[in-house]
N, C-alpha and C positions, 0 to 999 in steps of 0.2 A: 469329400473327395478333393474338392478344390483346395482346401487348406492343406491336405496331404501333398498335393502337387506343389504348392507353394513352398512347403518345407523341403522337398527334394530339390526343387530348383535352387533354393537358397544354398542348400548343401553343396551342390555341384559348382555353383558360382564361387563359393568359398574355397573349394578344392582347387579350382583354376587359379584364383587369386593367390593362394599359397604357393603355387607352382610358377607364378608369373616370371620370376627371375630365371628359373631353370629353363622354361620354355623359350624365353628370349635368348638365353645362352645357346640353345639348340639352333634357333633360327639364325643367330649371328654366326655360328660355326659353319652352318651350311652355306651361308652367304659368302663367307671368307674362303671357302673351299669348293667352288662350283665344279660339278661333274656333269657329264653329258649323257645322252641317251644310251641306255643299256650298260653304262660304265659307272654308275653311281654307287661304287662299292663302299666308300667311306660313309656316305649318307645312309645307305641301307643298314650297314653295321651299327651305326650310331642309333638309329631309330628303333630297329628291332631289338637292340641290346637294352634300351630303356624300357621297352615293353616287357621283355623277358625278365628283367630285374623286378618288375612290378607284379610278376606272377602270371603273365599271359603265356599261353602255349604258342610258341613261335614255329612256323614252318617257313623255311627259306627256299629260294629257288623255285617258287611256284610258277606254273604255266610255262616251264622251260626257260625262264629268265633268271639268271644268277642274281640280279639285283631286285627281284620282286619277293615279297614276303606277305604272309598273313600272321596275325597275332590274335588269339582268341581268349576271351574270358567268359566263363559260363558255358552252358550247354543248351541245345535245343532252340525252339522258337518261343517267343518272337526273337528276331535277331536284327541288329542294326549294324551297319558298316560305316566306319569313318575312313575316308580316303586320304591318303598321304601322297602328294606329288613332290618330287625332289630333284628332277633333272633341271639343268640350266641351259642357257643358250650359248653356243660357241661364239666367243669374242665379246659377249655381253654379260656373261655371268647370270645372276638371278634377276634378269630384266623382265621377268614375268611373275616374280614374287613367289616362286614355288617353295622357297625357304620358309615362308609364312604359312603356306598351305600345309606343309609337313608338320610344322610345330603345332599348328592348330588341331590337326587330326590327332596327333600324339596326345596333346593336352586334354582334348575332349574324351578320348578313349580312357585315359588314366583317371579322369575325374568321374566318369560314369561308373567305371569298375570299382572305384573306391566307395561309391555311395549306393549303388544298386544292390538289392538283395539277390542272393544266388538263384532264387526262384524266378527272377524277372526275365530270364532268357540269356541271350548271348550278346556280347559286345565284340565286334570284329574290327581290328585295325588292318587296313589293306595298303601295303606299300606298292605304289603303281609307277613303275619306271617309264621313261621315254614318252611323256605326253607330247613333247615338242617334235612330233613327227613319227615316232616309232610305234605308237599305239599300244602301250603296255596294257591299258584297261581293256582294249578290244581283245587282246590275246587272253586276258584273264577271264573275260566274259565267256569266250569260247571254251576255255578250260573248266568252266563250271564254278569258278571262285564265288560268284554271286548267287548260285543256286541255294535256296533256303534262306535268303536274306529278305527282310521286309522293307528296308529302306537303305539308301546309300546317300551319305551326307558329306558335303565339303563346301568350302567357300573359296572365292578367288579374289585376291587384291586387284584393284583396278583404278581407273580414273573416274568411274561412276559408282554410285551406290544404288544398285538396282536389285530388286527382289528376285527377278528372273533373268536368266542368261539367254540372250538371243544368239545362239550358237548354230552355225550352219553345218550342213553335211559337206564333207571334203574328201577328195582323193587325188592322187597324182597318176598320170599316165605317161608312158614313154611311147613316142611315135617315131618310127624309123622309116626312111625311104631308101630303096635300093635302086641304083641306076647303072650306068656303065662308064668306066673311065676312058678317057681319050685325051689327046693333046688338043688344047683349045685353039691352036693355030694350024697344026699339021693336019689333023683330021677331025675338025669340030663336029661334022655331021654324024660321026660315029659315037659321039658321047651322049649320054643321057644324064642330065645334071640332077643329082639327088638333092643337092643344097637348094637349087632353084625350086624344087618341089616343096621343100620344107618352108622356104620363104613364102611361097604361095599359100601354104596352109596358114601361116600367120596372117596373111592378108584376108583370107576367107573367114578366119575366126574373128578378126576385127570387125568385119561386116556383120557376122552373126551376133557379136556382142551388143550391137546397137538395138537388137530386138529381143534380148533375153529378159525373162521376168525378174522382178525385184529380188535381190539376194543372190542371183546367179552371175558368175563371171568365170572367164578362163584367162589364166596368166601363164605364159610360156617362156622358156629360155632355150637357146641353142646349146646343146651339150657336145655335139660333134658336127663339124661343118666342112670337112675336107682336110687334106694333108699338105697341099702345096698349091700355089696360084697357077702353076703351069700344068695342072691335072684337073680335068673335069671331075668333080666329086662323084664317086660311085656310091658313097654312103653318107647319109646325114641323119642326125637324130636330135630330137627336142624333148624336153620334159615339160609337161603341162599340168598346172594345178587347177583343178575344177572345184568350184564351190557352188552350193545352191541352198536355198532356204529350207528345203526338205530333202529327205533321202530320195523320194520319188522324183523330185525335180532334178536331183543329181543323176539319177539313172537316165532320165531323158537327155540331160546335157551330155552324158557319156556317149549315148547313142548318136547324138548330133556330131560329136567329135569323130566318131568312127565313120560316119557318112561323109563328113568333110574330107577326112584323110583319104578315103576311098575315091572320092570324086577327083581330088587333086592327082592321085596316082593315075587314074584313067586319063586325065587331061595331059599329063606330062610324060606318059610312057614309063613311069616308074612302078615299083610295087611297094606297098605300104604294110607295116606291121604296127599294130596298136596293142599295147599290153599294160596292165595295171602295174604300177611301180611301188605302191605303198598300201598299207592297211587302210581300208575305208573308214572314215569317221562318220557315224550317223548324226543326224541333227538332234539337238537336245530337246527332250520332252520333259518339261518341268512338272513336278508334283506340286501343284498350286497349294494344296492344303498344308503340305509340309513347309513350303516356302513362306507361307503366311505365319506359321508358328515361329520359324527362324526370325523373320522380320520383327515379330512382336517381342521376342526375347532380346533381340539386338537393340530395339528402341529403348530398353531400360538403361542402356549405356549412353543414351543420347545420340545414337546414330540411326536416323530414319532411312528406310529404303523406299524407293519409288518404283513404279513400273518402268520398263525400258522405253526409250523413245522409239516410236514406230518408225520402221524403215532403217534403223541403225543396227548393224550386226557387229559382233565383237570377235569374229574369227570362228574357229572350230576347235573341238576338243573330243578326246575319246571318252569323256563322260557321257557323250551322246549314246555310245554303244551300251553303257551301263543302264542308261535310262530307258532302253528298249526292253530291259528284262525286269527291272524293279523300280518302284517309286524313288525318285532322286531329286536332289536340289543342288544348285550351283550358283548361289547369289554372288554378286560382285559388291565389294566394299572398298570405297576409295581410300587410297593412301597418298594420293596427290591430286591436284586440281584438274578439272576437266580439260584445261588447255593442254595437258600433257598427253603422253601415249606410252603404253607398255612396249616392250621390245626396243627400248632406248636406253642409253647410259643413264639418263635422268631417272628413269623408273627403277633401274638397278640401285641407284643411290637411295631412292625413296624406300626401297624394300628393307633398308637398314636404318631408317630414320626414327626419331621419337614418335612420329605419328603412326608409323608401322607397328611399333610396340603397343600403342594404345589399341589399334585395330586388332592386333593379334589376341590380346586378352579378351576384348569384347566379343570377337567372333568365336573364340574358343568357348566362352561361356554360353553363347547362343547355340552353338553346335551341340554342346553337352546337354543343354536343356531340351533341345529338340530331340536328341537321342533318347533321353529319359521319357519324353512324351510318347515316342514310338513304342518303347518297351512297356510302358505302364497303361497305355490307353488302347484297349481293343477297338473302341469306336473309331479312333483316329486311324489305326491301321486298316480297318475295314473300308473307311472312306477313301484313304489313299489308294488302296488296291482297286477299289471299284472304279475310281476315276482313271487309274492307270489302264485297266483292262478296257474301259470304254474308249479311251483315246487310241489304244492300240488297234481295237476292232474298227474304229472309224477310219 
């Protein structure tokens, strides 16, 4: 059995190597033509078209999103999903390296389809729009896209090479205060200053922030603060981003935001409205057994992965929502040194660099090999599901 696996692994590596130039061409084209959340029309057409030409059955516009798609080869279970992200950041282009994620998911799906026997199960390539705030994967989860899937696999370029992704839960809330307009000189006692209430909320949250648990924080901006300096603002509004190490901690933080807004409203004579403004991203639950497989395969290319540094978090992603439903991996593989950061012009440049090309090929091979392991090893699937269910129950 071990020798049979070695043969299949070598076959998918060769398939990826044979496609290396084409995959880099896809990554480079996406990089040169960045598109943003829910408007990734060229990217979705390019990627789904490549899969359709390879014989995959493509469904476009899934989960009510015009730029989302699924592409399937094979039938039934077991089933493995390769995830493709392809949205960019406004003003920065592919400063999160989604051009590489898309090309890697594409290449892994094509390589596995080319090698796997028809009786092995299903390979699903999932086009996931709007990771940068829109929550495409969260919408796909709710639409049932990942029902009947045994594992969801992707990698993310970064400044660290970590086997597991420390990704927090995240959501944004809009807080509005209603007061009463008045002339600040002519009849100031008649006014109820909504902006003052909003400013006070920022002050209260700053105090709260000093005693929040590790991984939790609130960051806010003023989105409306009045219309003129000679009118006491009757309406003010802020947008607040909440993050926490776990989804439960995020729920606790959300309740604290509501309590703070209500307290400020009572103290200032205003009324407050607190409403969710975005899709909620769950915290990421890593499938350790599958991440270990990916890391072992990637090490063959001379790229070792280490555990994440304790207490360091790398943001949030809608892959967290997928990981609530199926065993999932989201390793980071460095394309620039640790002194850098994603969401910067320098990272966008790194996403089109020679190092990025090397990482793309190596990560695609590791994803393809891990996907093969999921399809061919019943024991691996059972262990991944057992740990997933135990973690969810816990």
